[in-house]
BAVEX-140552 format. One record per residue: residue in three letters; residue number from 1; x, y, z of N, C-alpha, C, O, CB in turn. Coordinates in nm, 4 decimals. Glycine has a CB too. Layout:
BEGIN
zavex|gugu|n.X|n.Y|n.Z|ca.X|ca.Y|ca.Z|c.X|c.Y|c.Z|o.X|o.Y|o.Z|cb.X|cb.Y|cb.Z
Ala|NUM|X|Y|Z|X|Y|Z|X|Y|Z|X|Y|Z|X|Y|Z
...
This chain:
BEGIN
zavex|gugu|n.X|n.Y|n.Z|ca.X|ca.Y|ca.Z|c.X|c.Y|c.Z|o.X|o.Y|o.Z|cb.X|cb.Y|cb.Z
Unk|1|-0.2632|0.3698|-1.8128|-0.1848|0.2735|-1.7402|-0.0772|0.3603|-1.6590|-0.0183|0.4489|-1.7208|-0.1161|0.1634|-1.8430
Unk|2|-0.0501|0.3401|-1.5295|0.0183|0.4100|-1.4564|0.1574|0.3371|-1.4447|0.1575|0.2147|-1.4318|-0.0539|0.4345|-1.3355
Unk|3|0.2761|0.4071|-1.4485|0.3927|0.3520|-1.4399|0.4655|0.4326|-1.3119|0.4511|0.5534|-1.2932|0.4646|0.3604|-1.5823
Unk|4|0.5401|0.3507|-1.2335|0.5863|0.4049|-1.1142|0.7480|0.3888|-1.1238|0.7841|0.2752|-1.1548|0.5169|0.3292|-0.9858
Unk|5|0.8407|0.4747|-1.1045|0.9706|0.4475|-1.1196|1.0335|0.5005|-0.9844|0.9967|0.6025|-0.9262|1.0272|0.5112|-1.2514
Unk|6|1.1270|0.4211|-0.9467|1.2028|0.4535|-0.8202|1.3266|0.4038|-0.8253|1.3455|0.3053|-0.8966|1.1433|0.4053|-0.7004
Unk|7|1.4331|0.4601|-0.7527|1.5679|0.4203|-0.7459|1.5868|0.3364|-0.6254|1.5504|0.3866|-0.5191|1.6589|0.5368|-0.7457
Unk|8|1.6353|0.2221|-0.6237|1.6543|0.1219|-0.5306|1.7946|0.0660|-0.5543|1.8245|0.0001|-0.6538|1.5450|0.0166|-0.5406
Unk|9|1.8843|0.0998|-0.4476|2.0231|0.0277|-0.4614|2.0761|0.0678|-0.5970|2.1569|-0.0098|-0.6479|2.0131|-0.1403|-0.4506
Unk|10|2.0388|0.1913|-0.6718|2.1046|0.2260|-0.7887|2.0195|0.1713|-0.9017|2.0572|0.2086|-1.0128|2.2482|0.1740|-0.7902
Unk|11|1.9237|0.0993|-0.8997|1.8626|0.0295|-1.0036|1.7192|0.0969|-1.0292|1.6481|0.1379|-0.9375|1.8544|-0.1243|-0.9666
Unk|12|1.6843|0.1034|-1.1709|1.5650|0.1581|-1.2044|1.4598|0.0758|-1.1938|1.4784|-0.0272|-1.2586|1.5669|0.2057|-1.3200
Unk|13|1.3460|0.0799|-1.1325|1.2404|-0.0197|-1.1187|1.1152|0.0452|-1.1782|1.0958|0.1656|-1.1615|1.2188|-0.0647|-0.9661
Unk|14|1.0320|-0.0292|-1.2452|0.9062|0.0190|-1.2903|0.7897|-0.0875|-1.2422|0.8018|-0.2099|-1.2376|0.9123|0.0381|-1.4528
Unk|15|0.6862|-0.0175|-1.2114|0.5544|-0.1029|-1.1774|0.4499|-0.0586|-1.2720|0.4249|0.0603|-1.2913|0.4979|-0.0821|-1.0210
Unk|16|0.3837|-0.1654|-1.3358|0.2745|-0.1577|-1.4184|0.1487|-0.1814|-1.3451|0.1100|-0.2978|-1.3352|0.2886|-0.2477|-1.5256
Unk|17|0.0801|-0.0860|-1.2925|-0.0436|-0.1122|-1.2176|-0.1487|-0.1687|-1.2946|-0.1949|-0.1068|-1.3904|-0.0934|0.0048|-1.1582
Unk|18|-0.1905|-0.2802|-1.2616|-0.3087|-0.3551|-1.3288|-0.4456|-0.3169|-1.2932|-0.5181|-0.3909|-1.2267|-0.3012|-0.4966|-1.3001
Unk|19|-0.4826|-0.1988|-1.3379|-0.6140|-0.1454|-1.2952|-0.7235|-0.2143|-1.3837|-0.7036|-0.2537|-1.4986|-0.6189|0.0172|-1.3100
Unk|20|-0.8331|-0.2228|-1.3202|-0.9477|-0.2790|-1.3819|-1.0566|-0.1681|-1.4116|-1.0439|-0.0668|-1.3427|-1.0035|-0.3904|-1.2912
Unk|21|-1.1466|-0.1689|-1.4889|-1.2622|-0.0935|-1.5355|-1.3181|-0.0496|-1.3878|-1.3394|-0.1279|-1.2952|-1.3745|-0.1891|-1.6368
Unk|22|-1.3357|0.0810|-1.3857|-1.4089|0.1238|-1.2508|-1.3069|0.1380|-1.1317|-1.3468|0.1795|-1.0229|-1.5241|0.0095|-1.2071
Unk|23|-1.1792|0.1045|-1.1516|-1.0699|0.1514|-1.0471|-1.0414|0.2961|-1.0397|-0.9988|0.3597|-1.1362|-0.9372|0.0872|-1.0760
Unk|24|-1.0644|0.3444|-0.9291|-1.0511|0.4802|-0.9066|-0.9236|0.5091|-0.8051|-0.9478|0.5080|-0.6844|-1.1891|0.5328|-0.8501
Unk|25|-0.7985|0.5330|-0.8469|-0.6952|0.5496|-0.7546|-0.7214|0.6594|-0.6527|-0.7869|0.7576|-0.6878|-0.5730|0.5751|-0.8259
Unk|26|-0.6729|0.6488|-0.5244|-0.6920|0.7788|-0.4386|-0.6455|0.8952|-0.4859|-0.5442|0.9031|-0.5554|-0.6340|0.7718|-0.3162
Unk|27|-0.7161|0.9920|-0.4513|-0.6832|1.1350|-0.4856|-0.5545|1.1814|-0.3875|-0.5194|1.1168|-0.2888|-0.8252|1.2356|-0.4597
Unk|28|-0.5040|1.2803|-0.4241|-0.3835|1.3376|-0.3460|-0.4386|1.3701|-0.1939|-0.3728|1.3505|-0.0918|-0.3212|1.4845|-0.4250
Unk|29|-0.5655|1.4209|-0.1987|-0.6305|1.4711|-0.0781|-0.6456|1.3366|0.0196|-0.6096|1.3404|0.1372|-0.7824|1.5459|-0.1179
Unk|30|-0.6941|1.2355|-0.0327|-0.7136|1.1105|0.0413|-0.5747|1.0581|0.0968|-0.5641|1.0203|0.2134|-0.7819|1.0017|-0.0537
Unk|31|-0.4667|1.0576|0.0057|-0.3399|1.0023|0.0558|-0.2894|1.0851|0.1497|-0.2262|1.0289|0.2391|-0.2408|0.9807|-0.0440
Unk|32|-0.3003|1.2160|0.1556|-0.2544|1.3218|0.2559|-0.3256|1.2867|0.3888|-0.2608|1.3033|0.4921|-0.2923|1.4781|0.2065
Unk|33|-0.4400|1.2444|0.3962|-0.5140|1.1986|0.5057|-0.4942|1.0692|0.5557|-0.5688|1.0210|0.6410|-0.6358|1.2083|0.4798
Unk|34|-0.3844|1.0015|0.5011|-0.3629|0.8629|0.5580|-0.3113|0.8581|0.7061|-0.3488|0.7706|0.7841|-0.2605|0.7881|0.4691
Unk|35|-0.2174|0.9636|0.7422|-0.1777|0.9541|0.8800|-0.2728|0.9288|0.9926|-0.3621|1.0130|1.0016|-0.1177|1.0648|0.9086
Unk|36|-0.2743|0.8277|1.0845|-0.3672|0.7997|1.1736|-0.4745|0.7051|1.1383|-0.5593|0.6793|1.2237|-0.4168|0.9097|1.2095
Unk|37|-0.4808|0.6439|1.0072|-0.5812|0.5552|0.9598|-0.5180|0.4096|0.9569|-0.3966|0.3914|0.9657|-0.6337|0.6026|0.8164
Unk|38|-0.6038|0.3155|0.9450|-0.5605|0.1866|0.9375|-0.6588|0.1175|0.8437|-0.7755|0.1567|0.8409|-0.5503|0.1228|1.0753
Unk|39|-0.6204|0.0229|0.7715|-0.6997|-0.0582|0.6878|-0.7005|-0.2009|0.7372|-0.5959|-0.2649|0.7477|-0.6513|-0.0503|0.5481
Unk|40|-0.8225|-0.2517|0.7683|-0.8356|-0.3816|0.8110|-0.8679|-0.4822|0.6895|-0.9521|-0.4387|0.6109|-0.9425|-0.3838|0.9179
Unk|41|-0.8206|-0.5957|0.6643|-0.8409|-0.6856|0.5539|-0.9140|-0.8011|0.6113|-0.9305|-0.8242|0.7311|-0.7086|-0.7280|0.4847
Unk|42|-0.9606|-0.8789|0.4983|-1.0640|-0.9920|0.5477|-0.9967|-1.1123|0.6055|-1.0606|-1.2076|0.6501|-1.1557|-1.0453|0.4278
Unk|43|-0.8503|-1.1049|0.6034|-0.7832|-1.2099|0.6897|-0.7354|-1.1689|0.8244|-0.6528|-1.2310|0.8913|-0.6677|-1.2631|0.6205
Unk|44|-0.8036|-1.0426|0.8629|-0.7791|-0.9788|0.9919|-0.6321|-0.9078|1.0013|-0.5888|-0.8608|1.1065|-0.7948|-1.0901|1.1046
Unk|45|-0.5595|-0.9061|0.8744|-0.4487|-0.8350|0.8747|-0.4876|-0.6757|0.8781|-0.5962|-0.6322|0.8397|-0.3657|-0.8785|0.7540
Unk|46|-0.3735|-0.5907|0.9340|-0.4199|-0.4508|0.9429|-0.3026|-0.3722|0.9088|-0.1991|-0.4031|0.9679|-0.4778|-0.4106|1.0835
Unk|47|-0.2975|-0.2654|0.8155|-0.2058|-0.1853|0.7817|-0.2474|-0.0574|0.8577|-0.3625|-0.0138|0.8590|-0.1918|-0.1765|0.6337
Unk|48|-0.1373|0.0004|0.9235|-0.1403|0.1202|0.9987|-0.0576|0.2279|0.9527|0.0643|0.2130|0.9610|-0.1075|0.0947|1.1260
Unk|49|-0.1063|0.3378|0.9037|-0.0203|0.4470|0.8436|-0.0172|0.5508|0.9614|-0.1253|0.6003|0.9934|-0.0845|0.5129|0.6957
Unk|50|0.0864|0.5854|1.0232|0.1173|0.6701|1.1282|0.1719|0.8083|1.0923|0.2060|0.8388|0.9780|0.2076|0.6037|1.2092
Unk|51|0.1773|0.8848|1.1916|0.2256|1.0288|1.1661|0.3829|1.0102|1.1273|0.4533|0.9163|1.1643|0.2035|1.1331|1.3099
Unk|52|0.4193|1.1085|1.0530|0.5651|1.1035|1.0122|0.6079|0.9907|0.9229|0.7272|0.9646|0.9080|0.6489|1.0960|1.1319
Unk|53|0.5182|0.9275|0.8670|0.5495|0.8019|0.7721|0.5808|0.6803|0.8529|0.6448|0.5888|0.8010|0.6766|0.8284|0.6737
Unk|54|0.5440|0.6742|0.9641|0.5570|0.5457|1.0344|0.4419|0.4268|0.9760|0.3258|0.4595|0.9515|0.5342|0.5797|1.2010
Unk|55|0.4826|0.3127|0.9616|0.3881|0.1989|0.9226|0.4161|0.0794|0.9917|0.5304|0.0427|1.0186|0.3921|0.1673|0.7788
Unk|56|0.3017|0.0114|1.0240|0.2897|-0.1097|1.0730|0.1907|-0.1954|1.0027|0.0781|-0.1561|0.9720|0.2624|-0.0989|1.2027
Unk|57|0.2443|-0.3321|0.9750|0.1363|-0.4318|0.9300|0.1399|-0.5341|1.0269|0.2436|-0.5924|1.0585|0.1562|-0.4931|0.7855
Unk|58|0.0037|-0.5622|1.0855|0.0071|-0.6563|1.1918|-0.0814|-0.7770|1.1228|-0.1916|-0.7551|1.0726|-0.0558|-0.5909|1.3405
Unk|59|-0.0254|-0.8954|1.1260|-0.0875|-1.0082|1.0599|-0.2129|-1.0549|1.1526|-0.2163|-1.0217|1.2711|0.0239|-1.1289|1.0378
Unk|60|-0.3023|-1.1231|1.1012|-0.4215|-1.1804|1.1642|-0.3742|-1.3018|1.2518|-0.2608|-1.3464|1.2344|-0.5300|-1.2254|1.0525
Unk|61|-0.4594|-1.3571|1.3465|-0.4223|-1.4773|1.4226|-0.3767|-1.5844|1.3344|-0.2717|-1.6449|1.3565|-0.5352|-1.5270|1.5047
Unk|62|-0.4586|-1.6112|1.2275|-0.4462|-1.7243|1.1491|-0.3048|-1.7172|1.0705|-0.2582|-1.8192|1.0196|-0.5708|-1.7334|1.0534
Unk|63|-0.2375|-1.5906|1.0626|-0.1163|-1.5796|0.9744|-0.0046|-1.5420|1.0891|0.0962|-1.4813|1.0529|-0.1345|-1.4553|0.8428
Unk|64|-0.0209|-1.5756|1.2199|0.0912|-1.5495|1.3067|0.0901|-1.4302|1.4041|0.1628|-1.4315|1.5034|0.2009|-1.5349|1.2252
Unk|65|0.0073|-1.3262|1.3762|-0.0136|-1.2271|1.4684|0.1080|-1.1439|1.4784|0.1066|-1.0565|1.5650|-0.0523|-1.2823|1.5957
Unk|66|0.2173|-1.1569|1.4013|0.3307|-1.0696|1.4202|0.3061|-0.9294|1.3514|0.2074|-0.9072|1.2812|0.4589|-1.1386|1.3629
Unk|67|0.4048|-0.8374|1.3780|0.3896|-0.7059|1.3121|0.5075|-0.6759|1.2330|0.6154|-0.7153|1.2771|0.3665|-0.5952|1.4103
Unk|68|0.5041|-0.6121|1.1222|0.6171|-0.5882|1.0381|0.6231|-0.4354|1.0384|0.5284|-0.3742|0.9890|0.6031|-0.6542|0.8904
Unk|69|0.7323|-0.3656|1.0928|0.7441|-0.2404|1.1043|0.8051|-0.1652|0.9894|0.8765|-0.2305|0.9134|0.8067|-0.2219|1.2122
Unk|70|0.7879|-0.0425|0.9667|0.8615|0.0295|0.8484|0.8275|0.1855|0.8349|0.7791|0.2453|0.9310|0.8200|-0.0433|0.7073
Unk|71|0.8516|0.2444|0.7237|0.8206|0.3733|0.6961|0.7511|0.3795|0.5766|0.7782|0.2922|0.4942|0.9293|0.4535|0.6938
Unk|72|0.6681|0.4621|0.5481|0.5980|0.4666|0.4223|0.6228|0.6297|0.3594|0.6417|0.7286|0.4302|0.4267|0.4248|0.4520
Unk|73|0.6174|0.6281|0.2162|0.6128|0.7525|0.1619|0.5084|0.7352|0.0363|0.4802|0.6242|-0.0089|0.7632|0.8027|0.1229
Unk|74|0.4569|0.8521|-0.0125|0.3694|0.8607|-0.1204|0.4546|0.8785|-0.2295|0.5389|0.9669|-0.2145|0.2680|0.9651|-0.1094
Unk|75|0.4549|0.8073|-0.3539|0.5304|0.8280|-0.4580|0.4610|0.9330|-0.5532|0.3509|0.9772|-0.5204|0.5587|0.6991|-0.5201
Unk|76|0.5136|0.9691|-0.6548|0.4447|1.0782|-0.7531|0.3475|1.0241|-0.8176|0.2637|1.1029|-0.8616|0.5303|1.1396|-0.8576
Unk|77|0.3279|0.8835|-0.8425|0.2144|0.8240|-0.9222|0.0943|0.7849|-0.8300|-0.0041|0.7229|-0.8704|0.2650|0.6946|-1.0016
Unk|78|0.1151|0.8324|-0.6883|-0.0038|0.7978|-0.5968|0.0185|0.6724|-0.5141|-0.0500|0.6504|-0.4142|-0.1334|0.7768|-0.6809
Unk|79|0.1138|0.5902|-0.5554|0.1439|0.4587|-0.4912|0.1890|0.4899|-0.3452|0.2291|0.6020|-0.3141|0.2602|0.3759|-0.5737
Unk|80|0.1819|0.3986|-0.2671|0.2300|0.3908|-0.1406|0.3575|0.3024|-0.1194|0.3387|0.1812|-0.1310|0.1242|0.3462|-0.0612
Unk|81|0.4817|0.3437|-0.0906|0.5943|0.2611|-0.0823|0.6330|0.2563|0.0579|0.6338|0.3580|0.1272|0.7046|0.3070|-0.1689
Unk|82|0.6660|0.1381|0.1031|0.6862|0.0986|0.2317|0.8329|0.0332|0.2391|0.8636|-0.0711|0.1813|0.5711|0.0026|0.2748
Unk|83|0.9185|0.1103|0.3186|1.0586|0.0359|0.3511|1.0377|-0.0274|0.4852|1.0086|0.0392|0.5846|1.1955|0.1414|0.3578
Unk|84|1.0533|-0.1586|0.4862|1.0509|-0.2319|0.6193|1.1765|-0.2482|0.6829|1.2817|-0.2594|0.6200|0.9961|-0.3631|0.6067
Unk|85|1.1667|-0.2499|0.8194|1.3115|-0.2423|0.9014|1.3845|-0.3826|0.8703|1.5016|-0.3969|0.9057|1.2887|-0.2232|1.0865
Unk|86|1.3274|-0.4685|0.8155|1.4087|-0.5941|0.7597|1.4728|-0.5807|0.6362|1.5354|-0.6762|0.5900|1.3255|-0.7104|0.7415
Unk|87|1.4645|-0.4653|0.5720|1.5348|-0.4313|0.4390|1.4541|-0.4601|0.3223|1.5049|-0.4309|0.2141|1.6639|-0.5069|0.4223
Unk|88|1.3328|-0.5139|0.3226|1.2546|-0.5392|0.2121|1.1672|-0.4080|0.2000|1.1431|-0.3313|0.2932|1.1712|-0.6752|0.2285
Unk|89|1.1202|-0.3941|0.0591|1.0447|-0.2785|0.0329|0.9326|-0.3223|-0.0694|0.9495|-0.4117|-0.1523|1.1380|-0.1613|-0.0215
Unk|90|0.8168|-0.2498|-0.0545|0.7107|-0.2733|-0.1513|0.6165|-0.1472|-0.1801|0.6019|-0.0610|-0.0935|0.6264|-0.3901|-0.0998
Unk|91|0.5605|-0.1400|-0.2902|0.4649|-0.0380|-0.3183|0.3315|-0.0948|-0.3633|0.3246|-0.1969|-0.4317|0.5187|0.0539|-0.4208
Unk|92|0.2311|-0.0292|-0.3249|0.0983|-0.0615|-0.3422|0.0230|0.0546|-0.3833|0.0536|0.1671|-0.3440|0.0440|-0.1185|-0.2257
Unk|93|-0.0737|0.0325|-0.4604|-0.1856|0.1348|-0.4879|-0.3188|0.1127|-0.4373|-0.3760|0.0061|-0.4606|-0.2037|0.1504|-0.6248
Unk|94|-0.3796|0.2156|-0.3618|-0.4937|0.2116|-0.3220|-0.5979|0.2735|-0.4099|-0.5773|0.3817|-0.4650|-0.4899|0.2585|-0.2083
Unk|95|-0.7105|0.2060|-0.4240|-0.8094|0.2426|-0.5351|-0.9482|0.2320|-0.4680|-0.9494|0.1664|-0.3639|-0.7980|0.1406|-0.6703
Unk|96|-1.0532|0.2796|-0.5051|-1.1790|0.2624|-0.4737|-1.2407|0.1804|-0.5903|-1.2189|0.2186|-0.7053|-1.2438|0.3936|-0.4468
Unk|97|-1.3133|0.0744|-0.5685|-1.3661|-0.0037|-0.6756|-1.4790|-0.0792|-0.6182|-1.4686|-0.1456|-0.5151|-1.2618|-0.0954|-0.7392
Unk|98|-1.5976|-0.0666|-0.6940|-1.7187|-0.1251|-0.6699|-1.7646|-0.0910|-0.5226|-1.8242|-0.1786|-0.4599|-1.7077|-0.2742|-0.6961
Unk|99|-1.7426|0.0191|-0.4700|-1.7898|0.0632|-0.3442|-1.7064|0.0224|-0.2339|-1.7533|0.0256|-0.1201|-1.9199|0.0189|-0.3221
Unk|100|-1.5714|-0.0210|-0.2576|-1.4832|-0.0520|-0.1330|-1.3434|-0.0162|-0.1815|-1.3131|0.0008|-0.2996|-1.4916|-0.2153|-0.0797
Unk|101|-1.2580|-0.0063|-0.0725|-1.1263|0.0176|-0.0905|-1.0595|-0.1151|-0.1342|-1.1066|-0.2205|-0.0916|-1.0676|0.0765|0.0340
Unk|102|-0.9495|-0.1156|-0.2192|-0.8793|-0.2239|-0.2717|-0.7491|-0.1860|-0.2723|-0.7141|-0.0794|-0.3230|-0.9219|-0.2664|-0.3989
Unk|103|-0.6571|-0.2788|-0.2102|-0.4978|-0.2491|-0.2359|-0.4599|-0.3304|-0.3523|-0.5030|-0.4445|-0.3692|-0.3955|-0.2905|-0.1056
Unk|104|-0.3773|-0.2699|-0.4340|-0.3433|-0.3463|-0.5635|-0.1758|-0.3506|-0.5458|-0.1157|-0.2432|-0.5421|-0.4036|-0.2575|-0.7205
Unk|105|-0.1100|-0.4639|-0.5362|0.0141|-0.4887|-0.5342|0.1034|-0.4561|-0.6575|0.0408|-0.4457|-0.7630|0.0190|-0.6105|-0.5028
Unk|106|0.2183|-0.4408|-0.6628|0.2898|-0.4218|-0.7955|0.2737|-0.5461|-0.8745|0.2694|-0.5369|-0.9972|0.4439|-0.3892|-0.7780
Unk|107|0.2639|-0.6675|-0.8135|0.2372|-0.7892|-0.8850|0.0999|-0.8125|-0.9450|0.0785|-0.9067|-1.0214|0.2634|-0.8935|-0.7995
Unk|108|-0.0005|-0.7172|-0.9058|-0.1293|-0.7345|-0.9520|-0.2230|-0.7834|-0.8514|-0.3442|-0.7712|-0.8697|-0.1284|-0.8187|-1.0598
Unk|109|-0.1720|-0.8416|-0.7392|-0.2720|-0.8999|-0.6458|-0.3647|-0.7835|-0.5816|-0.3251|-0.6677|-0.5678|-0.1935|-0.9829|-0.5281
Unk|110|-0.4789|-0.8244|-0.5484|-0.5822|-0.7394|-0.5012|-0.6411|-0.7721|-0.3799|-0.6993|-0.8800|-0.3694|-0.6781|-0.7303|-0.5889
Unk|111|-0.6342|-0.6897|-0.2805|-0.6702|-0.7108|-0.1327|-0.7817|-0.6158|-0.1039|-0.7535|-0.4975|-0.0847|-0.5451|-0.6842|-0.0308
Unk|112|-0.9108|-0.6580|-0.0989|-1.0123|-0.5647|-0.0599|-1.0124|-0.5593|0.0935|-0.9912|-0.6529|0.1706|-1.1521|-0.6053|-0.1175
Unk|113|-1.0416|-0.4256|0.1240|-1.0398|-0.3863|0.2624|-1.1872|-0.3885|0.3214|-1.2788|-0.3513|0.2481|-0.9744|-0.2432|0.2755
Unk|114|-1.2117|-0.4277|0.4416|-1.3442|-0.4510|0.5023|-1.3987|-0.3202|0.5110|-1.5111|-0.3031|0.5582|-1.3425|-0.5225|0.6405
C-alpha cells in the first residue's frame, strides 16, 4: 500500500492508493518522460503535461469543453500532484493495468486512458 504525504496550508495529508491486483505504477523513467505527453480519456477529456511542470485538463464537448490550467509535480511516491490556478489541488497515480493506462484518484476513482 502506497502512502503519500504532503503539506498543504500547514496540514499533513495522506492518500491511501487503492491498487488492484495487476496494477503497476509508472516507473520513475515513465514519469520523467511525461513532459509533452497527453492522456485522452473515454469522455474525450484530455490531460496535457507540459514542459516545466505546466498542466492543462480540457473537458470533452459533453462536459463543457473548458480547460483547467495548473502546474504539476511528481511526488516521492510517484503520484502526480496538480495545483490548479483556481486554488484547488489534486494528486493522481498513473498505473498500467490489464494492458492500458489508468489514472487513479486519491478517492479511488479509476479513469482508463484510450
